[in-house]
C-alpha positions as CSV (number, residue, x, y, z in Angstrom):
1,M,91.4,170.3,-2.7
2,P,94.7,168.2,-3.3
3,N,96.8,170.9,-4.7
4,G,95.5,174.4,-3.7
5,H,96.2,177.7,-5.3
6,W,98.7,178.0,-8.2
7,F,101.8,179.6,-8.5
8,W,104.4,179.9,-11.0
9,P,107.4,177.2,-9.9
10,F,110.6,179.1,-10.3
11,E,112.2,176.7,-12.5
12,L,110.1,178.1,-15.4
13,P,109.2,181.7,-16.2
14,Q,105.7,182.2,-16.5
15,F,105.8,183.5,-20.2
16,Y,107.9,180.0,-21.0
17,F,105.5,177.9,-19.2
18,L,102.4,179.6,-21.2
19,L,104.2,179.5,-24.5
20,I,104.8,175.6,-24.3
21,I,101.3,174.6,-22.8
22,T,99.4,176.5,-25.9
23,I,101.6,175.1,-28.5
24,R,100.9,171.6,-27.0
25,L,97.2,172.3,-27.0
26,I,97.3,173.4,-30.4
27,H,99.4,171.1,-31.8
28,S,99.3,168.0,-30.2
29,N,101.3,166.2,-32.6
30,E,104.3,167.9,-31.4
31,Q,103.7,166.7,-27.9
32,L,106.9,164.6,-27.7
33,T,109.3,167.2,-28.8
34,L,108.1,169.8,-26.3
35,N,107.9,167.4,-23.4
36,V,111.5,166.8,-24.1
37,L,112.2,170.7,-23.9
38,V,110.2,171.3,-20.6
39,D,112.2,168.3,-19.3
40,L,115.4,169.9,-20.3
41,S,114.8,172.8,-19.1
42,Y,113.9,171.6,-15.9
43,S,116.9,169.3,-15.3
44,Q,119.2,172.3,-16.3
45,R,117.2,174.8,-13.9
46,R,117.1,172.4,-10.7
47,G,120.0,169.8,-11.4
48,S,117.7,167.2,-11.6
49,E,117.9,163.6,-13.6
50,S,114.9,163.9,-15.7
51,T,114.0,161.3,-17.8
52,N,112.1,162.3,-21.2
53,I,108.8,161.1,-21.0
54,K,107.6,159.6,-24.2
55,S,103.6,160.1,-25.1
56,K,102.1,156.6,-24.3
57,S,98.8,155.2,-23.4
58,T,99.2,154.2,-19.8
59,K,97.0,151.8,-16.9
60,C,97.4,155.0,-14.3
61,G,95.3,157.7,-15.4
62,E,97.9,159.9,-16.2
63,T,96.9,163.3,-18.0
64,N,98.9,165.1,-20.7
65,D,99.5,167.8,-18.1
66,D,101.4,165.3,-15.8
67,L,103.9,164.7,-18.7
68,V,105.1,167.7,-18.7
69,M,104.5,169.2,-14.8
70,A,106.7,168.2,-11.8
71,G,103.9,167.9,-9.6
72,N,105.1,170.0,-7.0
73,E,103.8,173.4,-8.6
74,G,100.7,173.7,-5.9
75,V,102.4,173.3,-2.9
76,K,102.3,176.1,-0.6
77,P,103.3,176.4,3.2
78,L,101.4,174.7,6.0
79,T,102.4,177.7,8.2
80,E,99.0,179.2,8.3
81,R,97.1,175.5,9.2
82,V,99.4,175.0,11.9
83,A,98.4,175.9,15.7
84,A,99.6,179.5,16.4
85,K,101.4,177.9,19.5
86,F,103.3,175.4,17.1
87,R,104.4,178.3,14.7
88,S,107.4,180.5,15.0
89,T,107.4,184.1,15.9
90,D,110.1,184.9,13.8
91,M,109.3,186.4,10.5
92,S,112.2,185.5,8.8
93,C,112.1,181.7,9.7
94,A,111.4,180.7,6.1
95,N,115.0,182.1,5.0
96,K,116.8,180.8,8.1
97,P,119.4,178.3,7.0
98,F,119.9,175.1,8.5
99,P,123.0,173.8,10.2
100,K,124.0,171.1,8.0
101,S,124.8,167.7,9.5
102,N,128.5,166.2,9.9
103,P,128.6,163.6,6.9
104,Q,131.5,161.7,8.4
105,L,130.8,159.4,11.0
106,T,133.1,159.3,14.2
107,P,135.5,156.4,15.1
108,E,132.9,155.0,17.4
109,E,130.0,155.4,15.1
110,M,131.6,153.8,12.2
111,K,132.9,150.9,14.5
112,R,128.9,150.6,15.4
113,K,128.0,150.9,11.8
114,Q,130.3,148.1,10.8
115,A,129.0,146.0,13.4
116,C,125.3,146.5,12.1
117,V,126.2,145.8,8.8
118,N,128.0,142.3,9.7
119,T,124.7,141.1,11.8
120,W,122.3,142.6,8.9
121,T,120.9,139.3,7.2
122,A,120.1,137.8,10.8
123,D,118.8,141.1,12.1
124,H,116.8,141.6,8.9
125,R,115.3,137.9,9.4
126,K,114.6,138.6,13.1
127,G,113.3,141.9,12.6
128,S,110.8,140.9,10.2
129,K,109.6,137.7,11.8
130,A,108.7,139.6,14.7
131,F,106.8,142.5,12.9
132,W,104.7,140.7,10.9
133,A,103.8,138.0,14.0
134,G,100.1,138.4,14.9
135,N,98.6,141.8,15.3
136,T,102.6,143.3,16.0
137,Q,102.6,145.0,12.7
138,Y,99.8,147.5,14.0
139,V,102.4,149.1,16.1
140,R,102.9,151.8,13.3
141,H,99.1,153.0,13.8
142,T,98.7,152.5,17.6
143,H,101.8,153.7,18.8
144,H,101.6,157.4,18.3
145,T,99.5,158.6,21.3
146,Y,100.9,161.7,21.4
147,L,99.2,162.6,18.4
148,N,96.1,165.1,19.0
149,L,93.9,167.9,17.3
150,D,96.9,170.4,17.0
151,S,99.2,167.5,15.4
152,V,100.8,167.7,11.8
153,V,101.7,164.1,10.1
154,F,103.8,163.8,7.0
155,D,102.8,160.7,5.4
156,I,105.1,159.6,2.9
157,G,103.9,156.9,0.4
158,G,99.9,156.8,0.9
159,N,99.4,153.8,-0.9
160,K,95.9,152.6,-0.5
161,G,95.5,155.1,2.7
162,E,95.5,152.3,5.4
163,D,98.1,153.7,7.7
164,A,96.4,157.3,7.1
165,D,93.0,155.8,7.6
166,A,94.1,154.3,11.1
167,M,95.7,157.0,12.3
168,I,92.9,159.7,11.3
169,K,90.6,157.8,13.0
170,K,92.4,157.2,16.1
171,F,94.1,160.4,16.8
172,H,92.2,162.7,14.6
173,P,95.5,164.9,13.8
174,G,94.7,168.3,12.8
175,N,96.8,168.4,9.6
176,Y,97.7,165.3,7.9
177,L,99.3,165.7,4.6
178,V,99.7,162.6,2.1
179,L,102.3,162.0,-0.7
180,E,101.6,159.7,-3.2
181,P,103.3,159.5,-6.8
182,I,100.9,156.7,-8.5
183,K,98.2,158.4,-10.3
184,T,95.5,155.4,-9.7
185,L,96.4,155.0,-5.9
186,Y,96.6,158.8,-5.1
187,S,93.0,159.3,-6.9
188,N,91.7,156.3,-4.4
189,L,92.9,158.7,-1.8
190,V,91.4,161.6,-3.0
191,E,88.0,159.8,-3.0
192,M,88.5,158.3,0.4
193,F,89.3,161.8,2.1
194,K,87.4,163.8,-0.1
195,D,85.0,164.9,3.2
196,N,88.2,165.8,5.4
197,D,89.4,169.1,5.2
198,K,92.4,167.9,7.6
199,V,93.8,166.0,4.8
200,L,96.1,167.3,2.2
201,L,97.1,165.4,-1.0
202,Y,99.8,165.5,-3.5
203,N,100.4,163.3,-6.5
204,F,104.3,163.1,-6.2
205,G,107.2,161.4,-4.4
206,L,110.5,162.4,-2.6
207,A,113.8,161.5,-3.5
208,R,117.4,163.1,-3.7
209,K,116.7,164.6,-7.1
210,N,113.6,165.6,-9.3
211,K,113.2,162.8,-11.7
212,R,110.3,161.3,-13.7
213,F,110.4,157.9,-15.2
214,H,107.7,155.0,-15.8
215,V,107.3,151.8,-13.8
216,N,105.3,148.7,-13.7
217,V,103.2,148.7,-11.0
218,L,103.7,145.2,-8.7
219,G,102.3,143.9,-5.4
220,H,98.4,142.8,-4.7
221,G,96.0,145.6,-6.2
222,G,99.1,147.4,-7.4
223,D,99.7,148.6,-4.1
224,A,103.7,148.4,-4.5
225,T,106.2,149.6,-7.0
226,S,109.8,148.8,-7.6
227,V,110.6,152.5,-8.4
228,F,113.3,155.3,-7.3
229,S,116.0,153.2,-9.8
230,G,116.2,156.6,-11.9
231,N,115.4,154.3,-14.9
232,D,112.4,154.7,-17.5
233,N,112.0,151.0,-17.7
234,G,109.2,150.9,-20.1
235,G,106.8,150.4,-17.4
236,S,103.0,151.2,-17.6
237,C,102.5,154.1,-14.8
238,L,104.5,157.7,-14.8
239,L,106.0,158.3,-11.3
240,R,107.3,161.7,-10.3
241,V,109.6,162.7,-7.5
242,V,111.2,166.0,-6.3
243,N,113.8,166.9,-4.4
244,T,113.3,166.2,-0.7
245,T,115.0,169.4,0.9
246,H,113.0,171.3,-2.0
247,F,109.5,170.3,-0.9
248,L,110.4,170.6,2.7
249,L,111.2,174.3,2.1
250,Q,108.0,174.7,-0.2
251,I,105.6,173.2,2.7
252,G,107.3,175.8,5.3
253,I,109.1,173.5,7.3
254,P,111.5,175.9,8.8
255,C,108.3,177.9,10.4
256,Y,106.9,174.7,12.1
257,E,107.6,171.3,13.7
258,V,106.2,167.8,12.5
259,D,104.9,165.7,15.1
260,L,105.4,162.7,12.8
261,I,106.4,161.9,9.5
262,T,105.9,158.0,8.0
263,V,107.7,156.9,5.2
264,N,107.0,153.6,3.5
265,C,107.8,154.0,-0.4
266,E,109.4,150.7,-1.2
267,G,113.2,151.9,-1.3
268,C,112.6,155.7,-1.5
269,E,113.1,155.7,2.4
270,F,116.9,155.5,2.1
271,E,117.1,159.0,-0.1
272,I,114.6,160.7,2.2
273,M,116.3,160.2,5.1
274,E,119.6,160.8,3.9
275,E,118.6,164.1,2.6
276,V,116.3,165.4,5.7
277,I,119.6,164.0,7.6
278,W,122.3,165.8,5.7
279,S,120.0,169.0,5.5
280,G,119.6,169.5,9.4
281,M,115.7,169.5,8.7
282,I,115.4,166.2,10.7
283,K,115.4,168.3,13.8
284,Q,111.9,169.7,13.0
285,F,110.6,166.2,12.9
286,R,109.4,165.2,16.6
287,H,109.1,161.5,15.6
288,V,110.2,159.8,12.5
289,Q,108.4,156.4,11.6
290,F,109.9,154.6,8.4
291,A,110.0,151.0,6.9
292,T,113.1,149.7,5.2
293,H,113.1,147.5,2.5
294,P,116.9,146.5,2.0
295,T,116.6,143.7,-0.3
296,L,115.2,145.4,-3.4
297,K,117.6,144.9,-6.4
298,H,118.2,148.5,-7.7
299,L,119.1,149.4,-4.1
300,Q,123.2,149.9,-4.0
301,N,124.7,149.4,-0.7
302,A,121.7,148.9,1.3
303,P,123.1,147.8,4.5
304,E,125.8,150.2,4.7
305,R,123.2,152.9,4.0
306,Y,121.2,151.8,6.6
307,C,123.4,151.5,9.4
308,E,125.0,155.0,8.7
309,I,121.3,156.1,8.8
310,Q,121.1,154.5,12.5
311,E,124.3,156.2,13.5
312,K,123.4,159.8,12.3
313,L,119.8,159.7,13.3
314,K,121.3,158.7,16.9
315,R,122.6,162.4,17.1
316,T,119.1,164.0,17.6
317,H,117.0,160.9,18.3
318,N,116.3,158.0,20.1
319,I,114.3,154.6,19.0
320,S,111.2,154.8,20.3
321,Y,110.1,151.1,19.0
322,Q,112.5,149.1,16.5
323,Y,112.0,146.0,14.3
324,K,115.3,146.2,12.7
325,W,115.3,146.6,8.8
326,C,111.5,146.3,8.9
327,W,109.7,149.3,10.5
328,E,110.8,151.3,13.4
329,S,110.2,154.9,15.1
330,W,112.4,157.4,16.5
331,I,111.7,160.1,19.0
332,R,113.4,163.5,19.5
């Protein structure tokens, strides 16, 4: 159920991929060398920053295949699952380029960005306090009353499935796609939604570039990670992320619109939002909800990046609800 039908990723020719896997199965003692070979090939062909993964025992349930696979090999377009009335009738939709967003801010946008940066500490404190007061936090579940049986939802950072479970039970969207890069959490999600064929699950995350590295799982019950630093820090869990634009093209975004994308992934929201806005694909999302984690140590220039994202989002969307620097949702 999670990965659908297999196809050969364009990054690796079929015969080359078969050769590597066959050798690895026969000569398992050569696994490290072969993993490095696959990573180098993947990096050269996609311009990624793949980290060479060492063979190590982990606590997160990874398999040997996880060490050599990018994770998105089984992704196929959702187009046929989307209600016909919401699909493009243009057969060439998949090949149409998106107009890129202007990366430069206007003078007025720059002025607002700087004002946002200047007050970020106080605004972060205020937003967090308000969001976590009482039951306010559940606005991220209850706010989306527009969802229905025809809706498509992308949940980036499935974690323990709390958000997915709440919205599925309340709104019953027709297609609910979840990405979760930590294998143990992903496996729990597979079990949680095994009887719901409306839910699609994938064991990788999104970022600006394809990366693989190990992280230490932190938080209560291993449900948070300090990730997307781009380093293999010797942690116990393998984490794989793929280029955001590449994934959206794989899943068929040019040919249909998504009712809601909700992002909560311990820092990855910066790269995802920047990539989706830059690529022009932001226009395919009617509603955009995301959590912000501006104080993570590995993030660079978080206040400036957040405030610039705010200005660029205003070009296509309006605020639907906002607890600044904490959780917010925008509507097109």
